[in-house]
A tleap script that builds the chain and sets N, CA, C and O, in Angstrom:
source leaprc.protein.ff14SB
mol = sequence {
  NMET CYS LEU VAL PRO THR ASP PRO GLU LYS
  ALA VAL GLU LEU LEU GLY GLY LEU VAL ASP
  ALA PHE ASP THR ILE GLY ALA PRO LEU ASP
  ALA ALA ARG CYS ARG HIE ALA LEU HIE GLY
  LEU GLY GLY ALA LYS PRO VAL ARG ARG GLY
  ARG ARG GLY TYR GLY ASN ASP LEU SER PRO
  ARG GLU VAL GLU VAL ALA ARG MET LEU ALA
  THR GLY ARG THR ASN ARG GLU ILE ALA GLU
  GLN LEU PHE LEU SER PRO ARG THR VAL GLU
  GLN HIE VAL ALA ARG LEU PHE ARG LYS LEU
  GLY ILE ASN SER ARG ALA GLN LEU ARG PRO
  SER ASP LEU CASP
}
set mol.1.N position { 134.005 109.097 82.231 }
set mol.1.CA position { 134.780 107.730 82.046 }
set mol.1.C position { 136.208 108.453 82.576 }
set mol.1.O position { 136.901 108.143 83.544 }
set mol.2.N position { 136.415 109.642 81.487 }
set mol.2.CA position { 138.506 110.323 81.107 }
set mol.2.C position { 138.673 110.707 82.732 }
set mol.2.O position { 139.802 110.935 83.168 }
set mol.3.N position { 137.778 110.753 83.401 }
set mol.3.CA position { 137.753 111.244 84.773 }
set mol.3.C position { 138.373 110.389 85.636 }
set mol.3.O position { 139.186 110.900 86.405 }
set mol.4.N position { 138.167 109.067 85.706 }
set mol.4.CA position { 138.534 108.213 86.411 }
set mol.4.C position { 140.090 108.076 87.097 }
set mol.4.O position { 140.195 107.956 88.318 }
set mol.5.N position { 141.397 108.104 86.135 }
set mol.5.CA position { 141.604 108.520 86.789 }
set mol.5.C position { 143.260 108.734 87.070 }
set mol.5.O position { 144.250 108.016 87.206 }
set mol.6.N position { 142.800 110.769 87.074 }
set mol.6.CA position { 142.632 111.275 88.256 }
set mol.6.C position { 141.818 111.740 89.067 }
set mol.6.O position { 142.324 112.571 89.821 }
set mol.7.N position { 140.433 111.483 89.267 }
set mol.7.CA position { 138.997 112.057 90.085 }
set mol.7.C position { 138.234 110.995 90.245 }
set mol.7.O position { 137.055 111.109 89.909 }
set mol.8.N position { 138.806 109.445 90.905 }
set mol.8.CA position { 137.365 108.851 90.217 }
set mol.8.C position { 136.365 109.172 91.534 }
set mol.8.O position { 135.198 108.783 91.577 }
set mol.9.N position { 136.952 109.868 92.489 }
set mol.9.CA position { 135.019 109.987 92.770 }
set mol.9.C position { 135.105 111.132 92.193 }
set mol.9.O position { 136.009 111.425 92.975 }
set mol.10.N position { 134.982 112.368 91.343 }
set mol.10.CA position { 134.218 113.265 90.968 }
set mol.10.C position { 133.163 112.413 89.932 }
set mol.10.O position { 132.000 112.767 89.740 }
set mol.11.N position { 133.786 111.250 89.319 }
set mol.11.CA position { 133.796 110.321 88.007 }
set mol.11.C position { 132.448 110.199 88.833 }
set mol.11.O position { 131.466 110.904 88.600 }
set mol.12.N position { 132.499 109.335 89.717 }
set mol.12.CA position { 130.988 108.480 90.848 }
set mol.12.C position { 129.958 109.031 91.037 }
set mol.12.O position { 128.809 108.591 91.070 }
set mol.13.N position { 130.657 110.764 91.265 }
set mol.13.CA position { 129.169 111.716 90.742 }
set mol.13.C position { 129.348 111.913 89.391 }
set mol.13.O position { 130.170 112.814 89.228 }
set mol.14.N position { 129.141 111.686 88.865 }
set mol.14.CA position { 128.485 112.562 87.620 }
set mol.14.C position { 128.310 111.283 87.341 }
set mol.14.O position { 127.785 111.406 86.234 }
set mol.15.N position { 128.367 110.086 87.540 }
set mol.15.CA position { 128.006 109.263 86.649 }
set mol.15.C position { 126.807 108.167 87.815 }
set mol.15.O position { 126.279 107.130 87.413 }
set mol.16.N position { 126.586 108.836 89.469 }
set mol.16.CA position { 125.318 109.422 89.911 }
set mol.16.C position { 125.159 109.921 89.164 }
set mol.16.O position { 125.497 109.235 88.199 }
set mol.17.N position { 124.508 111.594 88.609 }
set mol.17.CA position { 123.769 112.057 88.240 }
set mol.17.C position { 123.188 112.068 86.668 }
set mol.17.O position { 122.416 112.928 86.244 }
set mol.18.N position { 123.796 110.756 85.757 }
set mol.18.CA position { 123.650 110.327 84.761 }
set mol.18.C position { 123.004 109.607 84.913 }
set mol.18.O position { 122.085 109.531 84.097 }
set mol.19.N position { 123.049 108.589 86.069 }
set mol.19.CA position { 122.100 107.599 86.173 }
set mol.19.C position { 120.153 108.242 86.196 }
set mol.19.O position { 119.102 108.082 85.576 }
set mol.20.N position { 120.780 109.080 87.492 }
set mol.20.CA position { 119.330 109.941 87.706 }
set mol.20.C position { 118.508 110.344 86.414 }
set mol.20.O position { 117.389 110.063 85.985 }
set mol.21.N position { 119.734 111.255 85.920 }
set mol.21.CA position { 118.897 112.128 84.100 }
set mol.21.C position { 118.231 111.096 83.633 }
set mol.21.O position { 117.015 111.162 83.816 }
set mol.22.N position { 118.770 109.821 82.891 }
set mol.22.CA position { 118.755 108.593 82.458 }
set mol.22.C position { 117.587 107.940 82.392 }
set mol.22.O position { 116.940 107.519 81.434 }
set mol.23.N position { 117.317 107.906 84.149 }
set mol.23.CA position { 116.078 107.114 84.999 }
set mol.23.C position { 114.826 107.731 84.275 }
set mol.23.O position { 113.904 107.145 83.708 }
set mol.24.N position { 115.109 109.432 84.497 }
set mol.24.CA position { 114.479 110.265 84.517 }
set mol.24.C position { 113.698 110.258 83.354 }
set mol.24.O position { 112.506 109.954 83.410 }
set mol.25.N position { 114.407 110.647 82.010 }
set mol.25.CA position { 114.262 110.978 80.703 }
set mol.25.C position { 113.845 109.202 80.120 }
set mol.25.O position { 113.681 108.858 78.949 }
set mol.26.N position { 113.814 108.879 80.574 }
set mol.26.CA position { 113.432 107.236 80.965 }
set mol.26.C position { 114.371 106.473 79.735 }
set mol.26.O position { 114.214 105.985 78.616 }
set mol.27.N position { 115.223 106.666 80.524 }
set mol.27.CA position { 116.036 105.680 79.095 }
set mol.27.C position { 116.900 104.736 79.485 }
set mol.27.O position { 118.108 104.836 79.701 }
set mol.28.N position { 116.175 103.798 79.560 }
set mol.28.CA position { 117.456 102.420 80.729 }
set mol.28.C position { 118.244 101.843 80.675 }
set mol.28.O position { 118.832 101.309 81.616 }
set mol.29.N position { 118.640 101.743 78.822 }
set mol.29.CA position { 119.474 100.669 78.576 }
set mol.29.C position { 120.309 102.591 79.079 }
set mol.29.O position { 121.332 102.500 79.756 }
set mol.30.N position { 120.154 103.076 78.965 }
set mol.30.CA position { 122.128 104.598 79.317 }
set mol.30.C position { 122.411 104.178 80.633 }
set mol.30.O position { 123.454 103.958 81.248 }
set mol.31.N position { 120.920 104.110 80.968 }
set mol.31.CA position { 120.935 103.679 82.814 }
set mol.31.C position { 121.693 103.253 83.501 }
set mol.31.O position { 122.430 103.631 84.411 }
set mol.32.N position { 121.275 101.735 82.587 }
set mol.32.CA position { 122.115 100.289 83.246 }
set mol.32.C position { 123.562 100.733 83.294 }
set mol.32.O position { 124.248 100.789 84.315 }
set mol.33.N position { 124.051 101.133 81.701 }
set mol.33.CA position { 125.049 100.970 81.906 }
set mol.33.C position { 125.991 102.369 82.074 }
set mol.33.O position { 127.169 102.358 81.716 }
set mol.34.N position { 125.496 103.308 82.525 }
set mol.34.CA position { 125.699 104.206 83.765 }
set mol.34.C position { 126.316 103.342 84.833 }
set mol.34.O position { 127.442 103.477 85.312 }
set mol.35.N position { 125.253 102.276 85.190 }
set mol.35.CA position { 124.956 101.829 86.631 }
set mol.35.C position { 125.991 100.835 86.884 }
set mol.35.O position { 126.423 100.588 88.010 }
set mol.36.N position { 126.406 100.232 85.733 }
set mol.36.CA position { 127.132 99.004 85.705 }
set mol.36.C position { 129.140 99.956 86.136 }
set mol.36.O position { 130.000 99.712 86.982 }
set mol.37.N position { 129.036 100.945 85.060 }
set mol.37.CA position { 130.525 101.433 84.855 }
set mol.37.C position { 130.702 101.553 86.135 }
set mol.37.O position { 131.583 100.929 86.726 }
set mol.38.N position { 129.565 102.691 86.941 }
set mol.38.CA position { 129.077 102.111 88.392 }
set mol.38.C position { 129.679 101.764 89.031 }
set mol.38.O position { 130.642 102.248 89.625 }
set mol.39.N position { 128.958 100.317 89.031 }
set mol.39.CA position { 129.783 99.573 90.207 }
set mol.39.C position { 130.875 98.646 89.917 }
set mol.39.O position { 131.270 97.597 90.425 }
set mol.40.N position { 131.373 99.663 88.553 }
set mol.40.CA position { 133.212 98.826 88.643 }
set mol.40.C position { 133.785 99.874 89.146 }
set mol.40.O position { 134.942 99.764 88.739 }
set mol.41.N position { 133.726 100.820 89.768 }
set mol.41.CA position { 133.925 102.140 90.676 }
set mol.41.C position { 133.303 101.739 91.976 }
set mol.41.O position { 133.006 102.566 92.838 }
set mol.42.N position { 133.188 100.967 92.050 }
set mol.42.CA position { 132.691 100.794 93.589 }
set mol.42.C position { 131.475 101.876 94.423 }
set mol.42.O position { 131.546 102.193 95.611 }
set mol.43.N position { 130.527 102.259 93.572 }
set mol.43.CA position { 129.655 103.382 94.000 }
set mol.43.C position { 128.303 102.913 93.221 }
set mol.43.O position { 127.681 103.642 92.448 }
set mol.44.N position { 127.979 101.673 93.528 }
set mol.44.CA position { 126.667 100.846 93.179 }
set mol.44.C position { 125.463 102.217 93.414 }
set mol.44.O position { 125.363 103.173 94.183 }
set mol.45.N position { 124.853 101.776 92.523 }
set mol.45.CA position { 123.175 102.802 92.544 }
set mol.45.C position { 122.234 101.713 92.616 }
set mol.45.O position { 121.978 100.582 92.205 }
set mol.46.N position { 121.890 102.577 93.296 }
set mol.46.CA position { 120.683 101.055 92.973 }
set mol.46.C position { 119.205 101.218 92.233 }
set mol.46.O position { 118.451 102.111 92.620 }
set mol.47.N position { 118.631 99.898 90.641 }
set mol.47.CA position { 117.928 100.301 90.538 }
set mol.47.C position { 116.617 100.554 90.960 }
set mol.47.O position { 116.299 100.091 92.055 }
set mol.48.N position { 115.797 101.187 90.326 }
set mol.48.CA position { 113.880 101.335 91.045 }
set mol.48.C position { 113.652 100.408 90.177 }
set mol.48.O position { 114.474 100.114 89.309 }
set mol.49.N position { 112.535 99.852 90.306 }
set mol.49.CA position { 111.971 98.907 89.534 }
set mol.49.C position { 110.932 98.814 90.516 }
set mol.49.O position { 111.150 99.372 91.592 }
set mol.50.N position { 109.809 98.196 90.348 }
set mol.50.CA position { 108.617 97.641 91.059 }
set mol.50.C position { 107.873 98.906 91.619 }
set mol.50.O position { 108.529 99.941 91.498 }
set mol.51.N position { 106.937 99.007 92.064 }
set mol.51.CA position { 105.800 100.459 92.761 }
set mol.51.C position { 106.161 100.344 94.137 }
set mol.51.O position { 106.552 99.425 94.857 }
set mol.52.N position { 105.936 101.432 94.269 }
set mol.52.CA position { 106.392 102.699 95.491 }
set mol.52.C position { 106.096 101.956 96.699 }
set mol.52.O position { 105.296 101.022 96.740 }
set mol.53.N position { 106.759 102.395 97.675 }
set mol.53.CA position { 107.217 101.382 99.258 }
set mol.53.C position { 106.227 102.395 99.724 }
set mol.53.O position { 105.789 103.367 99.109 }
set mol.54.N position { 105.981 102.013 100.836 }
set mol.54.CA position { 105.552 102.766 101.522 }
set mol.54.C position { 106.518 103.080 102.987 }
set mol.54.O position { 106.306 103.938 103.844 }
set mol.55.N position { 107.473 102.206 102.929 }
set mol.55.CA position { 108.151 102.588 104.455 }
set mol.55.C position { 107.090 102.315 105.667 }
set mol.55.O position { 106.297 101.378 105.582 }
set mol.56.N position { 107.115 103.071 106.653 }
set mol.56.CA position { 106.082 102.342 107.644 }
set mol.56.C position { 105.202 102.770 107.853 }
set mol.56.O position { 104.624 102.425 108.883 }
set mol.57.N position { 104.513 103.942 106.823 }
set mol.57.CA position { 103.154 104.389 106.350 }
set mol.57.C position { 102.606 103.170 106.285 }
set mol.57.O position { 103.444 102.427 105.775 }
set mol.58.N position { 101.594 102.568 106.550 }
set mol.58.CA position { 100.444 101.780 105.951 }
set mol.58.C position { 99.621 101.834 104.505 }
set mol.58.O position { 98.667 102.589 104.318 }
set mol.59.N position { 100.098 100.996 103.608 }
set mol.59.CA position { 99.904 101.308 102.371 }
set mol.59.C position { 98.261 101.741 101.912 }
set mol.59.O position { 97.639 101.718 102.974 }
set mol.60.N position { 97.586 102.009 101.119 }
set mol.60.CA position { 95.883 101.839 101.321 }
set mol.60.C position { 95.411 100.591 100.962 }
set mol.60.O position { 94.196 100.772 101.038 }
set mol.61.N position { 95.607 99.190 100.545 }
set mol.61.CA position { 95.520 98.197 101.262 }
set mol.61.C position { 95.203 97.499 102.655 }
set mol.61.O position { 94.264 96.758 102.946 }
set mol.62.N position { 96.357 97.994 103.498 }
set mol.62.CA position { 96.508 97.944 104.650 }
set mol.62.C position { 95.725 98.299 105.804 }
set mol.62.O position { 95.503 97.734 106.875 }
set mol.63.N position { 95.324 99.521 105.230 }
set mol.63.CA position { 94.540 100.370 105.504 }
set mol.63.C position { 92.690 99.903 105.432 }
set mol.63.O position { 91.680 100.038 106.123 }
set mol.64.N position { 92.995 99.462 104.476 }
set mol.64.CA position { 91.539 98.809 104.402 }
set mol.64.C position { 91.126 97.767 105.345 }
set mol.64.O position { 90.011 97.545 105.818 }
set mol.65.N position { 92.250 97.167 105.526 }
set mol.65.CA position { 92.069 95.256 105.415 }
set mol.65.C position { 92.241 95.479 107.615 }
set mol.65.O position { 91.797 94.661 108.421 }
set mol.66.N position { 93.050 96.902 108.003 }
set mol.66.CA position { 92.835 97.193 109.494 }
set mol.66.C position { 91.901 97.867 110.111 }
set mol.66.O position { 91.813 98.264 111.272 }
set mol.67.N position { 90.829 97.999 108.695 }
set mol.67.CA position { 89.739 98.806 109.580 }
set mol.67.C position { 88.682 98.051 108.936 }
set mol.67.O position { 87.556 98.546 108.894 }
set mol.68.N position { 88.964 96.629 108.303 }
set mol.68.CA position { 88.197 95.470 109.210 }
set mol.68.C position { 88.500 94.747 109.703 }
set mol.68.O position { 87.698 93.831 109.881 }
set mol.69.N position { 89.631 94.655 110.179 }
set mol.69.CA position { 89.564 93.821 111.346 }
set mol.69.C position { 89.239 94.242 112.409 }
set mol.69.O position { 88.660 93.550 113.245 }
set mol.70.N position { 89.560 95.490 112.576 }
set mol.70.CA position { 88.300 96.408 114.466 }
set mol.70.C position { 87.411 96.479 113.546 }
set mol.70.O position { 87.552 97.521 112.905 }
set mol.71.N position { 86.316 95.666 113.086 }
set mol.71.CA position { 85.203 95.749 113.663 }
set mol.71.C position { 84.918 93.765 113.562 }
set mol.71.O position { 84.167 92.790 113.579 }
set mol.72.N position { 86.062 94.267 113.469 }
set mol.72.CA position { 86.213 92.139 114.223 }
set mol.72.C position { 85.506 90.759 112.854 }
set mol.72.O position { 84.739 89.798 112.904 }
set mol.73.N position { 86.388 91.488 111.722 }
set mol.73.CA position { 85.952 90.233 110.895 }
set mol.73.C position { 87.543 89.645 110.402 }
set mol.73.O position { 88.550 90.227 109.999 }
set mol.74.N position { 87.185 88.096 110.674 }
set mol.74.CA position { 88.530 87.241 110.296 }
set mol.74.C position { 88.805 87.294 109.219 }
set mol.74.O position { 88.106 87.653 108.271 }
set mol.75.N position { 90.015 86.889 109.237 }
set mol.75.CA position { 91.120 86.792 107.772 }
set mol.75.C position { 90.426 86.262 106.267 }
set mol.75.O position { 90.808 86.429 105.108 }
set mol.76.N position { 89.121 85.484 106.899 }
set mol.76.CA position { 88.932 84.209 105.463 }
set mol.76.C position { 87.369 85.885 105.047 }
set mol.76.O position { 87.211 86.053 103.838 }
set mol.77.N position { 86.758 86.541 105.682 }
set mol.77.CA position { 85.319 87.489 105.338 }
set mol.77.C position { 86.080 88.219 105.102 }
set mol.77.O position { 85.628 88.976 104.242 }
set mol.78.N position { 87.427 88.569 105.474 }
set mol.78.CA position { 88.314 90.104 104.341 }
set mol.78.C position { 88.069 89.065 103.409 }
set mol.78.O position { 86.924 88.886 102.993 }
set mol.79.N position { 89.391 88.085 102.886 }
set mol.79.CA position { 89.754 88.093 101.441 }
set mol.79.C position { 88.693 87.068 100.645 }
set mol.79.O position { 88.897 86.229 99.767 }
set mol.80.N position { 87.263 87.572 101.449 }
set mol.80.CA position { 86.170 87.009 100.535 }
set mol.80.C position { 85.680 88.077 99.933 }
set mol.80.O position { 85.138 88.128 98.829 }
set mol.81.N position { 86.013 89.485 101.175 }
set mol.81.CA position { 84.816 91.119 100.518 }
set mol.81.C position { 85.866 91.871 99.739 }
set mol.81.O position { 85.532 92.819 99.027 }
set mol.82.N position { 87.478 91.378 99.875 }
set mol.82.CA position { 87.790 92.430 98.766 }
set mol.82.C position { 89.317 91.323 97.610 }
set mol.82.O position { 90.488 91.475 97.261 }
set mol.83.N position { 88.104 90.216 97.461 }
set mol.83.CA position { 88.725 88.928 96.320 }
set mol.83.C position { 89.933 88.872 96.586 }
set mol.83.O position { 90.469 89.667 95.813 }
set mol.84.N position { 90.913 88.270 97.406 }
set mol.84.CA position { 91.437 87.969 97.658 }
set mol.84.C position { 92.308 86.962 98.533 }
set mol.84.O position { 91.942 86.998 99.707 }
set mol.85.N position { 93.446 86.000 98.282 }
set mol.85.CA position { 93.158 84.774 98.865 }
set mol.85.C position { 93.581 85.270 100.320 }
set mol.85.O position { 94.231 86.301 100.493 }
set mol.86.N position { 93.181 84.497 101.274 }
set mol.86.CA position { 93.360 84.534 103.226 }
set mol.86.C position { 95.286 84.580 102.885 }
set mol.86.O position { 95.965 85.531 103.274 }
set mol.87.N position { 95.812 83.537 102.216 }
set mol.87.CA position { 97.679 84.144 102.597 }
set mol.87.C position { 97.298 85.430 102.244 }
set mol.87.O position { 97.849 86.154 103.074 }
set mol.88.N position { 96.706 86.069 101.528 }
set mol.88.CA position { 97.393 87.249 101.236 }
set mol.88.C position { 97.322 88.759 102.694 }
set mol.88.O position { 98.080 89.558 103.244 }
set mol.89.N position { 95.641 88.274 102.699 }
set mol.89.CA position { 95.421 88.710 103.698 }
set mol.89.C position { 96.561 88.682 104.593 }
set mol.89.O position { 97.579 89.364 104.472 }
set mol.90.N position { 96.187 87.442 105.924 }
set mol.90.CA position { 98.110 87.212 106.581 }
set mol.90.C position { 98.831 88.552 106.276 }
set mol.90.O position { 99.146 89.537 106.944 }
set mol.91.N position { 98.983 88.090 104.724 }
set mol.91.CA position { 100.304 89.136 104.943 }
set mol.91.C position { 100.451 90.704 105.233 }
set mol.91.O position { 101.285 91.451 105.744 }
set mol.92.N position { 99.093 90.809 104.585 }
set mol.92.CA position { 98.774 92.179 104.978 }
set mol.92.C position { 98.867 92.228 106.719 }
set mol.92.O position { 99.608 92.626 107.618 }
set mol.93.N position { 97.842 91.677 106.544 }
set mol.93.CA position { 98.154 92.320 108.544 }
set mol.93.C position { 99.146 92.126 109.536 }
set mol.93.O position { 99.275 92.695 110.620 }
set mol.94.N position { 100.250 90.692 108.679 }
set mol.94.CA position { 101.503 91.039 109.985 }
set mol.94.C position { 101.912 92.213 109.444 }
set mol.94.O position { 101.551 93.225 110.045 }
set mol.95.N position { 102.596 92.351 108.427 }
set mol.95.CA position { 102.777 93.875 107.582 }
set mol.95.C position { 102.289 95.817 108.514 }
set mol.95.O position { 102.815 96.825 108.987 }
set mol.96.N position { 100.832 95.119 108.203 }
set mol.96.CA position { 100.627 95.877 109.321 }
set mol.96.C position { 100.454 95.935 111.023 }
set mol.96.O position { 100.398 96.902 111.784 }
set mol.97.N position { 100.415 94.936 111.193 }
set mol.97.CA position { 100.687 94.859 113.322 }
set mol.97.C position { 102.076 94.964 112.732 }
set mol.97.O position { 102.347 96.116 113.071 }
set mol.98.N position { 102.896 94.624 112.223 }
set mol.98.CA position { 104.631 95.167 112.655 }
set mol.98.C position { 105.453 96.811 112.264 }
set mol.98.O position { 106.487 97.348 112.661 }
set mol.99.N position { 103.944 97.347 110.918 }
set mol.99.CA position { 104.027 98.954 111.126 }
set mol.99.C position { 103.363 99.654 112.305 }
set mol.99.O position { 104.050 100.627 112.616 }
set mol.100.N position { 102.340 99.534 113.040 }
set mol.100.CA position { 102.161 99.146 114.229 }
set mol.100.C position { 102.597 99.524 115.387 }
set mol.100.O position { 102.408 100.294 116.329 }
set mol.101.N position { 103.220 98.740 114.992 }
set mol.101.CA position { 103.904 97.580 116.661 }
set mol.101.C position { 103.074 97.513 117.461 }
set mol.101.O position { 103.311 98.129 118.499 }
set mol.102.N position { 102.072 96.947 117.393 }
set mol.102.CA position { 100.802 95.622 118.008 }
set mol.102.C position { 101.420 93.984 117.354 }
set mol.102.O position { 102.018 93.485 116.401 }
set mol.103.N position { 100.921 93.735 118.344 }
set mol.103.CA position { 100.317 92.213 118.060 }
set mol.103.C position { 99.847 91.453 118.308 }
set mol.103.O position { 100.356 90.343 118.146 }
set mol.104.N position { 98.816 91.579 118.752 }
set mol.104.CA position { 97.330 90.992 117.955 }
set mol.104.C position { 96.149 92.701 117.702 }
set mol.104.O position { 96.365 93.908 117.806 }
set mol.105.N position { 94.811 91.755 117.307 }
set mol.105.CA position { 94.090 92.170 116.687 }
set mol.105.C position { 92.895 93.706 117.629 }
set mol.105.O position { 92.225 94.648 117.207 }
set mol.106.N position { 93.424 92.801 119.818 }
set mol.106.CA position { 93.012 93.650 120.337 }
set mol.106.C position { 93.945 95.060 120.797 }
set mol.106.O position { 94.062 95.746 121.813 }
set mol.107.N position { 94.389 95.046 119.726 }
set mol.107.CA position { 95.472 96.187 120.266 }
set mol.107.C position { 95.021 97.058 119.267 }
set mol.107.O position { 95.112 98.258 119.527 }
set mol.108.N position { 94.578 96.747 118.233 }
set mol.108.CA position { 94.726 98.212 117.064 }
set mol.108.C position { 93.346 99.281 116.952 }
set mol.108.O position { 92.386 99.168 116.190 }
set mol.109.N position { 93.450 99.705 117.363 }
set mol.109.CA position { 92.876 101.286 117.995 }
set mol.109.C position { 92.860 101.496 116.133 }
set mol.109.O position { 93.541 100.980 115.246 }
set mol.110.N position { 91.299 102.894 116.111 }
set mol.110.CA position { 90.979 102.881 115.322 }
set mol.110.C position { 91.762 104.297 115.125 }
set mol.110.O position { 91.763 104.971 114.095 }
set mol.111.N position { 92.249 104.512 116.018 }
set mol.111.CA position { 92.781 106.174 115.975 }
set mol.111.C position { 93.999 106.160 115.208 }
set mol.111.O position { 94.476 107.148 114.651 }
set mol.112.N position { 94.653 104.593 115.201 }
set mol.112.CA position { 96.156 103.934 114.429 }
set mol.112.C position { 96.066 104.094 112.442 }
set mol.112.O position { 96.984 103.989 111.629 }
set mol.113.N position { 93.964 104.494 112.115 }
set mol.113.CA position { 94.123 104.299 111.145 }
set mol.113.C position { 93.876 105.863 110.349 }
set mol.113.O position { 93.309 106.023 109.268 }
set mol.114.N position { 94.257 106.544 110.907 }
set mol.114.CA position { 93.965 108.161 110.769 }
set mol.114.C position { 94.823 108.717 110.117 }
set mol.114.O position { 94.757 109.930 109.917 }
savepdb mol mol.pdb
quit
């Protein structure tokens, strides 16, 4: 914080490094304190929470749902077999369609799943 008046960019860089270090060693309160200081300086650092995202890659569950779709199963049948709600299966199907760039089950090819 001593660098803020003379070199704010360096202060933001160092605080960002501290956030990463505190996250790595499992010190969430210290990381939060540094994030707060960063926010005040206009250099916000995102909070890492929740599960790891898969980006544009299919998650293991989406691959499982896609394989079942490719065999002609309905959302309801998939839900029953995987012990999921039909709504959850609908969400998986919508995400995998978006990620694969397809609009229907007929466009789903087994080669898309490897």
